[in-house]
C-alpha positions in Angstrom: -29.4 9.1 4.9 -25.7 9.6 5.3 -25.4 6.9 8.0 -27.3 4.4 5.7 -25.1 5.1 2.7 -21.9 4.6 4.9 -23.3 1.3 6.2 -23.9 0.2 2.6 -20.4 1.3 1.6 -18.8 -0.6 4.6 -20.8 -4.0 3.5 -19.7 -3.5 -0.1 -16.1 -3.2 1.2 -16.3 -6.3 3.5 -17.7 -8.3 0.4 -14.8 -7.2 -1.7 -12.2 -8.1 1.0 -13.7 -11.7 1.0 -13.4 -12.2 -2.8 -11.0 -14.4 -4.6 -8.2 -15.7 -2.5 -4.8 -17.0 -4.0 -5.9 -20.7 -3.1 -9.1 -20.4 -4.9 -7.7 -18.6 -7.8 -5.0 -21.5 -8.3 -8.0 -23.8 -8.9 -9.3 -21.9 -11.9 -8.1 -24.6 -14.2 -7.3 -23.9 -18.0 -7.3 -20.2 -17.8 -4.9 -20.2 -15.0 -2.5 -22.8 -16.6 -2.5 -21.0 -19.8 -1.4 -17.5 -18.4 2.2 -16.8 -19.4 4.4 -15.7 -16.7 8.1 -14.0 -16.8 10.4 -17.1 -17.1 12.7 -15.7 -14.4 9.9 -16.4 -11.8 10.5 -20.0 -12.1 14.1 -19.7 -11.1 13.4 -18.0 -7.8 14.4 -20.2 -4.8 11.9 -19.4 -2.2 9.4 -20.9 0.1 6.8 -19.1 -1.8 5.6 -19.9 -5.5 6.2 -16.6 -7.4 4.5 -17.9 -10.7 1.3 -18.8 -8.6 1.6 -15.2 -7.1 2.0 -13.5 -10.5 -1.0 -15.2 -11.8 -3.1 -14.6 -8.8 -2.4 -10.7 -9.2 -3.2 -10.9 -12.8 -6.5 -12.3 -12.1 -7.2 -10.5 -9.0 -6.4 -7.3 -11.1 -9.0 -8.3 -13.6 -11.6 -8.8 -10.9 -10.9 -5.6 -9.5 -10.2 -3.2 -12.3 -11.7 -4.9 -15.4 -10.3 -6.8 -18.4 -8.0 -4.2 -19.5 -5.8 -4.8 -16.4 -2.5 -6.4 -16.7 1.1 -7.0 -15.2 3.8 -5.5 -17.1 7.1 -7.7 -17.4 9.1 -4.3 -17.3 7.9 -3.7 -13.9 9.0 -7.2 -12.6 11.8 -5.9 -10.4 9.3 -3.4 -8.6 6.7 -6.2 -8.3 9.2 -8.5 -6.7 10.4 -6.0 -4.1 6.8 -5.1 -3.3 5.7 -8.7 -3.1 8.7 -9.9 -0.9 8.3 -7.1 1.4 4.6 -7.6 1.9 4.5 -11.3 2.4 8.0 -11.2 4.4 10.0 -13.5 2.1 13.3 -13.0 3.7 15.5 -14.6 1.1 14.1 -12.7 -2.0 13.9 -9.4 0.0 17.7 -9.9 0.9 18.5 -9.9 -2.7 16.9 -6.2 -3.0 18.5 -5.2 0.3 15.1 -4.7 1.9 14.6 -4.6 5.6 11.4 -6.5 6.4 11.2 -4.4 9.6 10.6 -1.3 7.5 7.4 -0.2 5.3 7.5 0.4 1.9 7.5 3.9 0.3 6.4 3.3 -3.6 7.3 6.3 -5.8 6.9 6.9 -9.4 5.2 8.9 -12.1 1.6 9.6 -12.3 -0.3 6.5 -13.8 2.5 3.9 -13.4 0.4 1.6 -11.3 1.5 2.6 -7.6 -2.0 2.3 -6.1 -3.4 -0.5 -7.9 -0.4 -2.8 -7.0 -0.5 -1.6 -3.2 -4.3 -2.5 -3.1 -3.8 -6.0 -4.8 -1.0 -6.9 -2.5 -3.2 -6.8 0.4 -5.0 -10.0 -0.9 -1.7 -11.9 -0.5 -2.4 -12.0 3.2 -4.9 -13.2 5.5 -7.9 -10.7 6.2 -6.8 -9.7 9.7 -2.9 -8.9 8.4 -3.9 -6.9 5.4 -2.9 -3.2 5.2 -5.6 -0.6 5.0 -5.4 1.5 2.0 -6.6 5.4 2.4 -5.8 8.3 0.1 -4.1 11.4 1.8 -6.8 13.4 0.4 -9.6 11.3 2.0 -7.8 11.7 5.4 -7.4 15.5 4.9 -10.9 15.6 4.5 -11.3 13.7 7.7 -9.3 16.1 9.5 -11.6 19.0 8.2 -14.8 17.3 9.6 -13.4 15.6 13.0 -10.3 17.6 13.7 -7.6 15.9 15.9 -9.8 12.7 16.2 -8.6 11.9 12.6 -5.0 12.2 13.3 -5.6 9.9 16.7 -7.4 7.4 14.3 -4.4 6.8 12.3 -1.9 7.2 15.3 -2.6 6.3 18.8 -5.9 4.7 17.9 -4.2 2.5 15.3 -4.2 -0.8 17.1 -6.1 -4.0 16.6 -8.9 -4.3 19.4 -8.4 -8.3 19.2 -4.6 -8.5 19.6 -3.4 -5.0 20.3 -1.1 -5.4 17.3 -0.4 -2.2 15.4 -2.7 -1.6 12.4 -0.6 -1.2 9.2 -1.7 1.5 6.8 -0.9 2.3 3.4 -1.2 6.2 2.7 -2.0 6.8 -1.0 -0.6 9.7 -3.1 1.2 11.7 -0.3 1.5 15.2 -1.5 -1.8 15.4 -3.1 -3.6 16.5 0.1 -4.1 20.1 1.0 -3.3 21.9 4.1 -6.6 21.6 5.8 -8.4 23.5 8.6 -10.8 22.5 11.4 -12.7 25.4 13.0 -9.9 27.8 11.8 -6.9 25.7 13.0 -4.7 24.7 10.2 -2.7 21.6 10.2 -0.4 19.7 7.9 -2.3 16.3 8.7 0.0 13.8 7.0 3.0 15.4 8.6 1.6 14.8 12.2 0.5 11.4 11.2 3.9 10.3 10.1 5.6 11.7 12.8 3.4 10.0 15.3 3.7 6.7 13.4 7.4 7.2 13.3 7.4 7.1 17.2 5.0 4.2 17.4 7.3 2.3 14.7 10.3 2.4 17.2 8.1 1.7 20.3 5.7 -1.0 18.9 6.9 -1.9 15.6 3.9 0.0 13.7 4.5 -0.4 10.0 3.5 2.2 7.3 3.4 2.2 3.4 3.3 5.0 1.3 2.8 5.8 -2.4 3.8 9.2 -3.7 4.7 11.1 -7.0 7.2 13.2 -5.0 10.9 13.0 -4.8 13.0 13.4 -1.6 13.6 17.2 -2.2 9.9 17.7 -3.0 8.9 15.9 0.3 11.4 17.8 2.5 9.9 21.0 0.8 6.3 20.2 1.4 6.8 18.6 4.8 10.0 19.8 6.1 13.5 18.2 6.9 12.1 16.2 10.0 9.7 14.2 8.1 12.2 13.5 5.2 14.7 12.3 7.9 12.0 9.9 9.6 10.7 8.7 6.2 14.5 7.4 5.5 14.2 5.4 8.8 10.8 4.0 8.3 10.7 2.9 4.9 12.2 0.8 2.0 12.3 2.8 -1.1 10.8 1.1 -4.1 10.8 3.2 -7.2 9.2 2.8 -10.6 11.8 4.4 -13.4 11.3 8.1 -13.9 10.2 7.2 -17.7 7.6 4.8 -16.5 4.6 5.1 -19.0 0.9 6.1 -17.9 -0.8 2.7 -17.9 -4.3 4.6 -17.9 -3.8 5.6 -21.3 
């Protein structure tokens, strides 16, 4: 029964991956044309159309999260950094001092929209090049069940079978996972995964994205100084303001 449920879940996820693309969304007609976007987006000099990207993220968000979803103009700077980093827009990224050879660490208070944005950004990319989003709690449960096979899955086993390109993962809510045990062996799973992916980052250009509510001192306290040091080298820090509101309310 578990296998049947897992198969149905994978099939549902596959169908979700194939839903509305940017090209399809831009053909929506009246609804697309009437959506208001921040005026500054029209002034951006880029090979990408940021007004279309904003509209796409808006409608894709409604498709995935319901009619109450919206993008907030006060989050514009954060959204521009995320978009330019994910689609590799050198010109816009340079204006934010982003290194496109690094991943993104998105920080901010609970409920400010970190997970939904990192999930939506995947759909700006072709299917084979999208980052895969997994919660850190989910990965800790995988370790409890599978042991070091789970760590291997996100490190040495994290290469595309087709092209042997590194698979990009976004680890969501770093810090919410518990220290886990597998047959009595305890492990800081995310610390091990991040340390290994750091090595593969330098050897193979393996990119990683993170979302977290933790600040740098809290990360050091929970994962140690080695992890904190490597995160500085692996990631561009993109941060919501500390007073960003909870959009779930």
